[in-house]
N, C-alpha and C positions, 0 to 999 in steps of 0.2 A: 710722627710717633711721640712717645713720652720721653722727651729729652731731659726733663727735669728730675727724673727718678735717679736717686743715688748720689749724684755729684753735688754734695754739700747742700742739697735742696733745703730751703727753709732756714738754714743757719747763716748768720751774718758772714760775709766774705772774710772779715777780719778774724773770724774764729776758725777758718779752714786750716787744716794741717798741710804739710808739704804734699802728702798723698792726695788730699782732696783737691789741691791745685792741679795735680796731675790728672785727676778725674775730670776736672773742668776742661782741661785741654783735650782730653779724650772725647769729650762731648762736642768739641769743635773739629773733630777729625775730618768731617766732610769739607771743612774750610781749609785746614792745614795739609790734608792729604798725608803723603809719606814723610812729611817733615814733623808730624805730630810727636813721634817718639824722640826725635832729636831735641825738640823744644822741651819736652817733659824731662829728659835727662839733664838738660842745661839748667832748668829751674831747680831740680833736685840737687844738682851739683852746687848751686849757689844758695841753697837753703831758703828758697822762696816759698814762704807759707802765705796764708791769707793776709796777715798784717803787712808783709813785704809787698805782696801782689798789688794791693791798693795804692801803694806808694810809687810803684813803677811808672816811669814816664817813657817816652819814645826812645830816649838815649839808652836807658837801662835795658829796654827790650832789644835794642840794636846790639848791645853788648852780649845779650843772651843768644844772639844769632837769628833773631826773627827778622824776616824781610819787611820792607816798609809797608806793603799791603797787609801783611799778617799782623804787624804791630797795630795798625789802625783798627783792624777787625777785632783783635783781642781786646783793646781798650773799649771799643764800642760794646762788645758782648759783655764785658765785665760791668760796665756802667748799667747796661740793661738788666743784668742779674741783680745788681744792687737795688735798682728801682723795684724789681719784682719782689725782692725780699722785704724791702721797706713797705711795700703796698700789701704784702701778703699776710693778712690776718694778725692775730695777737702775738707780737714779739715782746719780750720782756724789756722794758725801758729802765734805764738807770734811775734810781730814786723811787723804785717801787711802782707797780701799776694799780689801778683801781678796778681790777677785773672782777673782784668778788663782792 
């Protein structure tokens, strides 16, 4: 299906709000299953927005209650999303672009 719809698609991960981080987790519901809502609540509780999300390491995610397997999968999916965004078309680069 179209998993890329809605969940912060096209925007740099660092620009995501806490809500968009939640949407990203929602998109991984097939991986996280019934733990998804627990993870979303934990991230909201700890004010994890996009800027914070990209800084999270395994220990941080452990503190948020993610299992080892889910930590690995989340970091992998996040990395994948960043690659997609970086590869995906004209994004505004600091210092002005020469698009026109």
